[in-house]
GULUM-661644 format. One record per residue (C-alpha): residue number from 1; residue in three letters; chain; x, y, z. Coordinates in pm, whole numbers, plus 32768, in hexadecimal, padded with zeros to 4 digits. Layout:
BEGIN
NODE_k_r_c_X_Y_Z
NODE_NUM_ala_A_X_Y_Z .
...
END
This chain:
BEGIN
NODE_k_r_c_X_Y_Z
NODE_1_met_A_811F_1976_D5EB .
NODE_2_asn_A_8046_1944_D4B1 .
NODE_3_tyr_A_7ED1_18FF_D4AF .
NODE_4_phe_A_7EE6_1784_D491 .
NODE_5_lys_A_7FE0_1762_D5AA .
NODE_6_leu_A_7F09_1849_D684 .
NODE_7_ser_A_7DCE_1780_D63D .
NODE_8_asp_A_7E84_1640_D68C .
NODE_9_phe_A_7EFF_16D8_D7D4 .
NODE_10_ile_A_7DA0_1741_D835 .
NODE_11_tyr_A_7D18_15EA_D7E6 .
NODE_12_lys_A_7E23_153F_D8BF .
NODE_13_val_A_7DD6_1630_D9E1 .
NODE_14_gln_A_7C61_15E7_D9C9 .
NODE_15_leu_A_7CA1_1473_D9B3 .
NODE_16_phe_A_7D76_1489_DAEB .
NODE_17_ile_A_7C69_1544_DBA1 .
NODE_18_val_A_7B5F_1445_DB3F .
NODE_19_ile_A_7C36_1324_DBB3 .
NODE_20_met_A_7C83_13D0_DCFE .
NODE_21_phe_A_7B11_1427_DD1F .
NODE_22_phe_A_7A92_12BF_DCF6 .
NODE_23_ser_A_7BA3_1232_DDC8 .
NODE_24_gly_A_7B52_1319_DEE7 .
NODE_25_gly_A_7CA8_13BA_DECF .
NODE_26_phe_A_7C13_1518_DF10 .
NODE_27_gly_A_7B5E_14A1_E046 .
NODE_28_arg_A_7A3D_157F_E0AC .
NODE_29_ile_A_7A2F_169B_DFB1 .
NODE_30_lys_A_7917_1774_E039 .
NODE_31_ala_A_7A09_188C_E076 .
NODE_32_gln_A_7A50_18A1_DEFF .
NODE_33_cys_A_78E4_190C_DEB0 .
NODE_34_ile_A_792E_1A65_DE2A .
NODE_35_pro_A_7830_1AF6_DDE9 .
NODE_36_ala_A_776D_1A3F_DEF7 .
NODE_37_ser_A_7617_19A4_DEAF .
NODE_38_ala_A_74D2_1A54_DF06 .
NODE_39_asp_A_73AB_19BA_DFB4 .
NODE_40_val_A_72AD_1A4B_DEBE .
NODE_41_cys_A_72BD_1A7C_DD44 .
NODE_42_glu_A_7285_1BF3_DD4D .
NODE_43_glu_A_73BC_1C2B_DE29 .
NODE_44_ala_A_74AB_1B4F_DD57 .
NODE_45_lys_A_760B_1BD5_DD23 .
NODE_46_val_A_767B_1BDF_DBB9 .
NODE_47_leu_A_77A4_1B2E_DB09 .
NODE_48_cys_A_77F8_1C3B_DA11 .
NODE_49_ser_A_78BC_1B71_D90C .
NODE_50_arg_A_7912_1A1C_D892 .
NODE_51_asp_A_7A5E_1A39_D948 .
NODE_52_glu_A_79AB_1A67_DA90 .
NODE_53_met_A_78CA_193B_DA4E .
NODE_54_asn_A_79DF_1856_D9CB .
NODE_55_gly_A_7A74_17A7_DAF6 .
NODE_56_tyr_A_797D_1833_DBF2 .
NODE_57_thr_A_7974_174C_DD1F .
NODE_58_cys_A_7881_174C_DE40 .
NODE_59_arg_A_779E_167C_DF18 .
NODE_60_asn_A_7626_169C_DF32 .
NODE_61_ile_A_759A_1709_E085 .
NODE_62_asn_A_7567_1615_E1A3 .
NODE_63_tyr_A_7424_16A5_E232 .
NODE_64_ser_A_72B6_1697_E1CD .
NODE_65_asn_A_726B_179C_E0C3 .
NODE_66_pro_A_7158_1726_DFD5 .
NODE_67_thr_A_7154_185F_DEFE .
NODE_68_gly_A_715F_17B4_DDAB .
NODE_69_cys_A_702F_1790_DCCB .
NODE_70_ser_A_6F1B_16A4_DD20 .
NODE_71_pro_A_6F3F_15B3_DC81 .
NODE_72_leu_A_70B8_15F5_DC73 .
NODE_73_cys_A_70C3_15A4_DAFA .
NODE_74_pro_A_6FB0_1594_D9F3 .
NODE_75_ser_A_6FEB_1421_D9F6 .
NODE_76_gly_A_6FD5_13FD_DB77 .
NODE_77_gly_A_70AB_1409_DCAB .
NODE_78_ala_A_7081_14C7_DDEF .
NODE_79_pro_A_715A_15D8_DE93 .
NODE_80_his_A_7211_1592_DFD4 .
NODE_81_asn_A_7345_1666_E00A .
NODE_82_thr_A_7359_1744_DED0 .
NODE_83_ser_A_7489_1817_DE88 .
NODE_84_trp_A_747E_1927_DD79 .
NODE_85_trp_A_757D_19CF_DC97 .
NODE_86_ala_A_7559_1AA2_DB5E .
NODE_87_phe_A_7626_1ACB_DA1D .
NODE_88_val_A_762F_1B92_D8DC .
NODE_89_thr_A_76C1_1B51_D77E .
NODE_90_asp_A_76C2_1BF5_D628 .
NODE_91_gly_A_75BF_1AF8_D5BB .
NODE_92_gly_A_75BF_19D0_D4C4 .
NODE_93_asn_A_75F3_1866_D50F .
NODE_94_val_A_7673_183C_D671 .
NODE_95_cys_A_76B2_1702_D742 .
NODE_96_val_A_76ED_16F3_D8B7 .
NODE_97_thr_A_7767_15A9_D946 .
NODE_98_met_A_775B_1560_DABC .
NODE_99_leu_A_7839_1457_DB54 .
NODE_100_phe_A_77C8_13F9_DCB4 .
NODE_101_ala_A_7858_130F_DDB6 .
NODE_102_asn_A_78A2_12EA_DF2B .
NODE_103_cys_A_772C_12DE_DF79 .
NODE_104_thr_A_7728_12C3_E0F4 .
NODE_105_leu_A_75B9_129B_E160 .
NODE_106_asn_A_7527_117A_E0A5 .
NODE_107_gly_A_75F7_1152_DF65 .
NODE_108_thr_A_74CD_1187_DE78 .
NODE_109_gly_A_7566_12B9_DDD6 .
NODE_110_val_A_74D2_1408_DD64 .
NODE_111_gln_A_73C3_1494_DC82 .
NODE_112_phe_A_743C_15A1_DB97 .
NODE_113_gly_A_7399_169E_DAAB .
NODE_114_ile_A_73A4_17EE_D9F9 .
NODE_115_trp_A_7279_18E4_D9E9 .
NODE_116_gly_A_7253_1A1B_D919 .
NODE_117_asp_A_7192_1AC8_DA2C .
NODE_118_cys_A_713A_1AA6_DB9F .
NODE_119_asp_A_6FCC_1A5E_DB58 .
NODE_120_cys_A_6FF5_18F6_DAEA .
NODE_121_ser_A_6F75_1946_D98C .
NODE_122_gln_A_70B3_192F_D8B3 .
NODE_123_ser_A_7157_17E2_D8E8 .
NODE_124_ile_A_7298_17C1_D822 .
NODE_125_phe_A_730C_1676_D8B5 .
NODE_126_cys_A_729C_15B2_D9E7 .
NODE_127_asp_A_7302_1459_DA5E .
NODE_128_pro_A_725B_13D2_DB9B .
NODE_129_ser_A_72F7_1277_DB8B .
NODE_130_cys_A_73A9_11F3_DCBE .
NODE_131_asn_A_74AC_10EC_DC5F .
NODE_132_gly_A_75D2_1139_DD3F .
NODE_133_ala_A_7719_11EA_DCEA .
NODE_134_gly_A_7760_1234_DB7A .
NODE_135_thr_A_772E_1344_DA74 .
NODE_136_lys_A_760B_1408_D9E3 .
NODE_137_thr_A_761E_14E5_D8AF .
NODE_138_ala_A_752B_15FD_D862 .
NODE_139_cys_A_7527_1686_D6FD .
NODE_140_gly_A_7455_1794_D65D .
NODE_141_val_A_7446_18B5_D56B .
NODE_142_leu_A_7461_19E5_D650 .
NODE_143_glu_A_7415_1B58_D611 .
NODE_144_pro_A_7531_1C51_D627 .
NODE_145_cys_A_754B_1D25_D75F .
NODE_146_lys_A_7427_1C6C_D806 .
NODE_147_thr_A_744F_1BF5_D96C .
NODE_148_tyr_A_741B_1A7F_D99E .
NODE_149_tyr_A_73E7_19D5_DAEF .
NODE_150_leu_A_7496_188A_DB46 .
NODE_151_phe_A_7425_17BA_DC74 .
NODE_152_val_A_74B1_168B_DD23 .
NODE_153_asp_A_73D1_15C8_DE0A .
NODE_154_gly_A_7431_1492_DED4 .
NODE_155_cys_A_7364_1357_DE94 .
NODE_156_thr_A_729E_132C_DFD8 .
NODE_157_gly_A_737E_1434_E067 .
NODE_158_asp_A_74D4_139E_E001 .
NODE_159_val_A_7607_1484_E014 .
NODE_160_cys_A_770F_145F_DF00 .
NODE_161_asp_A_7849_150B_DE84 .
NODE_162_phe_A_782C_1579_DD19 .
NODE_163_tyr_A_7904_1606_DC06 .
NODE_164_leu_A_7890_16C8_DACA .
NODE_165_thr_A_791D_16CE_D96C .
NODE_166_thr_A_7891_1787_D840 .
NODE_167_ser_A_789A_179B_D6C8 .
NODE_168_gly_A_7820_18C1_D5F4 .
NODE_169_gly_A_77B2_1A14_D66D .
NODE_170_ser_A_78AC_1B30_D68C .
NODE_171_pro_A_7876_1C60_D774 .
NODE_172_pro_A_7761_1D3C_D6EF .
NODE_173_thr_A_778E_1EA4_D688 .
NODE_174_leu_A_7682_1FB5_D6AD .
NODE_175_pro_A_7637_2090_D587 .
NODE_176_pro_A_75D9_2207_D5BF .
NODE_177_leu_A_7482_2266_D645 .
NODE_178_gly_A_736E_22D4_D554 .
NODE_179_pro_A_725C_23CC_D5A5 .
NODE_180_leu_A_7185_23B2_D6E3 .
NODE_181_thr_A_7022_23E3_D65E .
NODE_182_gly_A_6ED2_2435_D706 .
NODE_183_pro_A_6DFA_2563_D751 .
NODE_184_leu_A_6EA0_268D_D7F5 .
NODE_185_asn_A_6D6C_2753_D855 .
NODE_186_leu_A_6C60_26A9_D928 .
NODE_187_cys_A_6B36_26F7_D9F8 .
NODE_188_lys_A_6B2C_26C2_DB6D .
NODE_189_gly_A_6AB9_255F_DBB7 .
NODE_190_ala_A_6B23_24C9_DA67 .
NODE_191_cys_A_6B43_2356_DA7E .
NODE_192_asn_A_6BD5_2230_D9B8 .
NODE_193_val_A_6CB9_231D_D8F8 .
NODE_194_lys_A_6DAF_225D_D81B .
NODE_195_tyr_A_6F21_22AE_D7F1 .
NODE_196_ser_A_7020_21EC_D721 .
NODE_197_ile_A_718F_21F7_D6C4 .
NODE_198_thr_A_7261_2143_D5BF .
NODE_199_leu_A_73CC_20FA_D569 .
NODE_200_ile_A_7469_217E_D42B .
NODE_201_gly_A_74F3_208A_D329 .
NODE_202_gly_A_73FA_1F6C_D323 .
NODE_203_thr_A_74F6_1E79_D3C1 .
NODE_204_gly_A_73EA_1DAA_D46B .
NODE_205_cys_A_747F_1E04_D5BB .
NODE_206_glu_A_7375_1DD0_D6CB .
NODE_207_pro_A_7403_1E69_D80D .
NODE_208_ala_A_7349_1EA2_D953 .
NODE_209_trp_A_72D9_2009_D996 .
NODE_210_gln_A_72EB_20DB_DACA .
NODE_211_trp_A_71E2_21EA_DAD8 .
NODE_212_thr_A_71D6_230C_DBCD .
NODE_213_leu_A_70D9_241D_DC0E .
NODE_214_asp_A_716B_2549_DCBC .
NODE_215_gly_A_728B_246C_DD28 .
NODE_216_thr_A_71B1_235A_DDBD .
NODE_217_glu_A_71E9_2204_DD22 .
NODE_218_leu_A_70B2_2168_DC8E .
NODE_219_asp_A_7065_1FFB_DCA6 .
NODE_220_gln_A_7053_1FCF_DB2B .
NODE_221_tyr_A_7174_1F3B_DA65 .
NODE_222_thr_A_7106_1F29_D8F8 .
NODE_223_lys_A_7123_202B_D7DD .
NODE_224_asp_A_6FAF_2077_D7F1 .
NODE_225_ile_A_6F0F_20FC_D934 .
NODE_226_thr_A_6DC5_218E_D9A3 .
NODE_227_leu_A_6DA3_22A1_DAAE .
NODE_228_asp_A_6C9B_2359_DB6D .
NODE_229_phe_A_6CAC_24CB_DBC6 .
NODE_230_pro_A_6BBE_251A_DCE4 .
NODE_231_asp_A_6C6F_265E_DD44 .
NODE_232_glu_A_6CBA_27A7_DC90 .
NODE_233_gly_A_6E1F_2810_DC4B .
NODE_234_asp_A_6F55_27DA_DB72 .
NODE_235_phe_A_6FE4_267C_DB76 .
NODE_236_val_A_7132_25F8_DAEB .
NODE_237_leu_A_711A_249C_DA55 .
NODE_238_cys_A_7267_23E9_DA08 .
NODE_239_ala_A_72BA_229A_D966 .
NODE_240_thr_A_7409_21DE_D977 .
NODE_241_ala_A_745A_20A7_D8AC .
NODE_242_ile_A_7504_1FA1_D98B .
NODE_243_ile_A_75B3_1E60_D941 .
NODE_244_gly_A_758B_1DA1_DA82 .
NODE_245_asn_A_7485_1D90_DB92 .
NODE_246_pro_A_7415_1EE7_DC0F .
NODE_247_gln_A_7339_1E48_DD1E .
NODE_248_ser_A_746F_1DB5_DDC7 .
NODE_249_gly_A_7555_1ED6_DD6E .
NODE_250_ser_A_7635_1DEE_DCAA .
NODE_251_ile_A_7691_1EC3_DB77 .
NODE_252_cys_A_7780_1E56_DA5F .
NODE_253_asp_A_7750_1F81_D97A .
NODE_254_gln_A_7661_20A3_D94F .
NODE_255_glu_A_7606_21B5_D85E .
NODE_256_gly_A_7554_22F4_D8C0 .
NODE_257_pro_A_7490_2380_D967 .
NODE_258_lys_A_73B3_2432_D86A .
NODE_259_cys_A_72B4_251B_D906 .
NODE_260_ile_A_717E_25E4_D8B3 .
NODE_261_thr_A_70B4_26E4_D979 .
NODE_262_ile_A_6F40_26A4_D996 .
NODE_263_met_A_6E5F_27C8_D9F1 .
NODE_264_val_A_6D16_276F_DAA9 .
NODE_265_arg_A_6C13_287B_DAD3 .
NODE_266_gln_A_6AB2_2897_DB56 .
NODE_267_glu_A_69AE_289A_DA41 .
NODE_268_val_A_68FE_29EA_DA13 .
NODE_269_asp_A_6796_29FE_DA83 .
NODE_270_arg_A_6698_29A4_D97B .
NODE_271_lys_A_656D_2A8C_D969 .
NODE_272_ala_A_643C_29E6_D8CD .
NODE_273_asp_A_6311_2A8E_D825 .
NODE_274_pro_A_6214_2B29_D911 .
NODE_275_arg_A_60EE_2A4C_D96D .
NODE_276_ile_A_5F84_2A8F_D9B8 .
NODE_277_val_A_5ED4_299E_DAA2 .
NODE_278_cys_A_5D73_2995_DB35 .
NODE_279_ile_A_5D26_2922_DC93 .
NODE_280_glu_A_5BD5_287E_DC61 .
NODE_281_asn_A_5BFB_274C_DD43 .
NODE_282_gly_A_5D0F_27BC_DE2A .
NODE_283_pro_A_5E8B_280F_DE13 .
NODE_284_ile_A_5F60_2788_DCF7 .
NODE_285_leu_A_609F_26B9_DD30 .
NODE_286_trp_A_61D4_2710_DC63 .
NODE_287_his_A_62ED_261C_DCA6 .
NODE_288_gly_A_6283_2608_DE11 .
NODE_289_gln_A_6246_2781_DE3D .
NODE_290_ile_A_60E7_27FD_DE82 .
NODE_291_ile_A_607D_290F_DD8B .
NODE_292_asn_A_5F63_29D3_DE2F .
NODE_293_ile_A_5FC9_2B3D_DDFA .
NODE_294_ser_A_6061_2BFC_DCDE .
NODE_295_gly_A_61D9_2C23_DCDB .
NODE_296_glu_A_632B_2B9A_DC70 .
NODE_297_tyr_A_637D_2A34_DCD3 .
NODE_298_thr_A_64CF_2985_DCC7 .
NODE_299_gln_A_6515_280E_DCB4 .
NODE_300_his_A_6662_2756_DCB5 .
NODE_301_phe_A_6691_264C_DBA8 .
NODE_302_thr_A_6793_2553_DB32 .
NODE_303_asn_A_679F_24EC_D9BD .
NODE_304_asp_A_6806_23A3_D91C .
NODE_305_asn_A_697A_2408_D92F .
NODE_306_cys_A_694C_244C_DAAB .
NODE_307_cys_A_697C_25C3_DA6E .
NODE_308_glu_A_68C7_2697_DB75 .
NODE_309_tyr_A_67FE_27CC_DB23 .
NODE_310_asp_A_66DD_28A0_DBA4 .
NODE_311_ser_A_659E_28CF_DAD8 .
NODE_312_ile_A_64E3_2A16_DB15 .
NODE_313_val_A_6375_2A42_DAB3 .
NODE_314_glu_A_628F_2B6A_DAE2 .
NODE_315_phe_A_6137_2AEB_DB3D .
NODE_316_thr_A_5FFA_2BB8_DB1E .
NODE_317_val_A_5EE4_2B1F_DBEF .
NODE_318_ile_A_5D7E_2B6F_DB85 .
NODE_319_asp_A_5C3D_2B37_DC3F .
NODE_320_pro_A_5B44_2AA6_DB42 .
NODE_321_thr_A_5A20_2B42_DBFA .
NODE_322_val_A_5A87_2CA0_DB7E .
NODE_323_pro_A_5A3B_2CBA_DA06 .
NODE_324_ala_A_5ADA_2E12_D9E7 .
NODE_325_asn_A_5C2F_2D72_DA17 .
NODE_326_val_A_5C10_2C81_D8F1 .
NODE_327_ile_A_5D57_2C76_D832 .
NODE_328_phe_A_5D71_2C17_D6C3 .
NODE_329_asn_A_5E58_2C42_D593 .
NODE_330_thr_A_5DE8_2D72_D4CC .
NODE_331_cys_A_5EA4_2CF6_D39B .
NODE_332_ile_A_5E8F_2B9D_D2FF .
NODE_333_thr_A_5F91_2B12_D210 .
NODE_334_pro_A_5EF1_29DA_D16B .
NODE_335_gly_A_5FDC_28C8_D0E7 .
NODE_336_asp_A_611E_2942_D194 .
NODE_337_gly_A_6124_2830_D298 .
NODE_338_ser_A_611C_2920_D3B9 .
NODE_339_lys_A_602D_293C_D4E1 .
NODE_340_asn_A_5F85_2A5C_D42B .
NODE_341_glu_A_5EF8_2992_D30C .
NODE_342_ala_A_5D98_29AE_D399 .
NODE_343_leu_A_5CD4_2AA3_D473 .
NODE_344_ile_A_5CF0_2A1E_D5D8 .
NODE_345_phe_A_5C58_2AB2_D70D .
NODE_346_asp_A_5D02_2A55_D856 .
NODE_347_cys_A_5C3D_29F4_D98D .
NODE_348_leu_A_5AFD_29B2_D8DC .
NODE_349_thr_A_5AA8_2847_D913 .
NODE_350_asn_A_5932_2848_D8B4 .
NODE_351_pro_A_58C5_2851_D745 .
NODE_352_leu_A_587E_29B0_D6CF .
NODE_353_thr_A_57ED_2A5E_D59B .
NODE_354_leu_A_58EA_2B08_D4BA .
NODE_355_thr_A_587D_2BE2_D398 .
NODE_356_ile_A_5976_2C79_D29C .
NODE_357_phe_A_5900_2DA7_D1C7 .
NODE_358_asp_A_5995_2E69_D0AC .
NODE_359_lys_A_59B8_2FDE_D0C4 .
NODE_360_trp_A_5859_3013_D034 .
NODE_361_gly_A_57BB_2F38_D13F .
NODE_362_gly_A_5789_2E02_D067 .
NODE_363_ile_A_57A6_2CB8_D11D .
NODE_364_leu_A_58C5_2BE6_D095 .
NODE_365_tyr_A_58E6_2ADF_D1A9 .
NODE_366_lys_A_5808_2A6E_D2CD .
NODE_367_asn_A_5833_294E_D3BE .
NODE_368_asp_A_5744_2919_D4E8 .
NODE_369_asn_A_582B_2817_D57C .
NODE_370_tyr_A_5978_28BF_D556 .
NODE_371_thr_A_5AAC_2823_D5FE .
NODE_372_gly_A_5BC8_28C9_D546 .
NODE_373_glu_A_5BCD_284A_D3E5 .
NODE_374_trp_A_5B99_2979_D305 .
NODE_375_asp_A_5CCE_2995_D223 .
NODE_376_gly_A_5C5D_2A9D_D121 .
NODE_377_his_A_5B5D_29D7_D05D .
NODE_378_asn_A_59EE_2A42_D035 .
NODE_379_thr_A_58C2_296A_D096 .
NODE_380_lys_A_58CD_28B9_CF46 .
NODE_381_gly_A_5A40_2862_CF7B .
NODE_382_lys_A_5AC8_295A_CE7C .
NODE_383_glu_A_5C0B_2A0B_CED6 .
NODE_384_met_A_5BD2_2B78_CF31 .
NODE_385_pro_A_5CC7_2C82_CEB0 .
NODE_386_asp_A_5DCE_2D1D_CF94 .
NODE_387_gly_A_5D42_2E49_D046 .
NODE_388_val_A_5C91_2ED1_D17C .
NODE_389_tyr_A_5B46_2E3E_D1E9 .
NODE_390_ile_A_5A4E_2E7F_D2FF .
NODE_391_tyr_A_59FF_2D6F_D3FF .
NODE_392_ile_A_58EF_2D4B_D510 .
NODE_393_leu_A_5909_2C48_D620 .
NODE_394_lys_A_57D3_2BF0_D6E5 .
NODE_395_ser_A_5776_2AF5_D7ED .
NODE_396_asn_A_5670_29E5_D7A4 .
NODE_397_thr_A_556E_2AC0_D852 .
NODE_398_gly_A_55B7_2BE5_D767 .
NODE_399_glu_A_568E_2CAE_D85E .
NODE_400_leu_A_579C_2D79_D7B2 .
NODE_401_ile_A_58F3_2D0A_D829 .
NODE_402_lys_A_59D6_2DC9_D73B .
NODE_403_lys_A_59E0_2E74_D5EB .
NODE_404_gly_A_5AED_2F19_D51D .
NODE_405_thr_A_5BBD_2EDF_D3E4 .
NODE_406_val_A_5C9D_2DC2_D377 .
NODE_407_thr_A_5D9E_2DC1_D25C .
NODE_408_ile_A_5DE4_2CA8_D163 .
NODE_409_lys_A_5F4A_2CB1_D0ED .
NODE_410_arg_A_5FD7_2B92_D024 .
NODE_411_lys_A_613D_2B77_CFAA .
END
C-alpha cells in the first residue's frame, strides 16, 4: 500500500470513529481510557507519541475534584471535576483537537486546556467556555522533549465522552548527556550548592530530570539544582534525562544516569593571633564566652557558605594594677599597615608620659599625655632614622612604669 492510499485509509478510519463517537455508537467509553486520567497534575500519565494521542478516547471523572488552577484559565473559569493527562512531542507547531459529546449531567460541556507546568504559570491554551457538546482546538509552538499537561474539567461538574486528534509533533528523541558540573570538594555544612547538567548537540530538547543523592530521589526536576550538605562523608549525585513525568513514574524515554562523587569534610580549626586583654571593669565576653583567665579558647562558627569551623584563640589576661606586667611591641614598623606601626602599651588606660632618647641621652620625643601614637617621628614631626632608641614610661605622678629599648624598622 503506498503512502497516499495509507493516508486515505487512516483518514477514513478516523472519520468513522468520529461519526460513531458523536452518534453514541461506542456507548460509555470510560474503559478505553488508557492511560487513565490522574486527579492531580503532578501525577499525570504521559501519552508518549502522536500515535498515542491520535484517537485517544476517554471520559472525564464524575466526582468532585477541583484540582485545576484558580481561576481555571487566565481568562476565567472554575475547576469542578478536573482530570489530568500529559504528553510530549519533538516540538514545533502542534494542534490538539478535542471532540466531546454524550454529556450526561447538565449538557453544558467541558473546559479544556494545556499547561507547560503544574504551577499554573505557563498557559499554552485554555478555553473555559461552556456551550454544550462540540469541539475545541488547542494550538501552540511547543518545546521538544518537554512534558505538557492537558486537563478536562466539566462545566459545573458535567461529565462528557471525548476524543482527541492531533497534527504536528513526532515522538521526541533524547541526545546524549553532557557533563554534570558543580564542586566536588565541600566543607561540612555547605549550603545552596549549585549543580547543573546539559545535553550534547544543542537540539533544544528540554526533558525532565531525575536527580538522586546516594540513591534517594530528590524532589527537583530541572537541569539546575541546589543542595545542602549538613553531614560529613562521600556522596554520589546522579542525574537522568527523562522524557515523560518522573513524578508519576510515567517514562517514555531516558538517558543516563551520569554521576559524580562529592566529598564533604569538616573544616580544619582556624588558629587566630594571640590576644592580650585587660580586666579593668570585669570579665570580657568573646562570642558568649567569659574571658577572665589566661588560656586557649575555642568557639564554633558558621561562615556565609554555611561551612562550620572552630576558631581557637590564645588569650593573655593582664591585671592593669600591676605595672610590671605591661606588654608592648619592642619593634615598630611605621607605614606597613600592621598593628606595629606605633608604640602601643597594653592595659594602660590612663594618659602617661613617654620620653624617647637617642643613645647619647638626647631627648628626641616627649609626650605627657601619651595614648599610643608615637610612630617614629620626633617632637617636631620629623621622621627619625631606623635604629634602636631608649624609652622611659612614667605615670602622671612621675612613677616609673617601664623603661627599655625600642627599634624602628621601616621596609
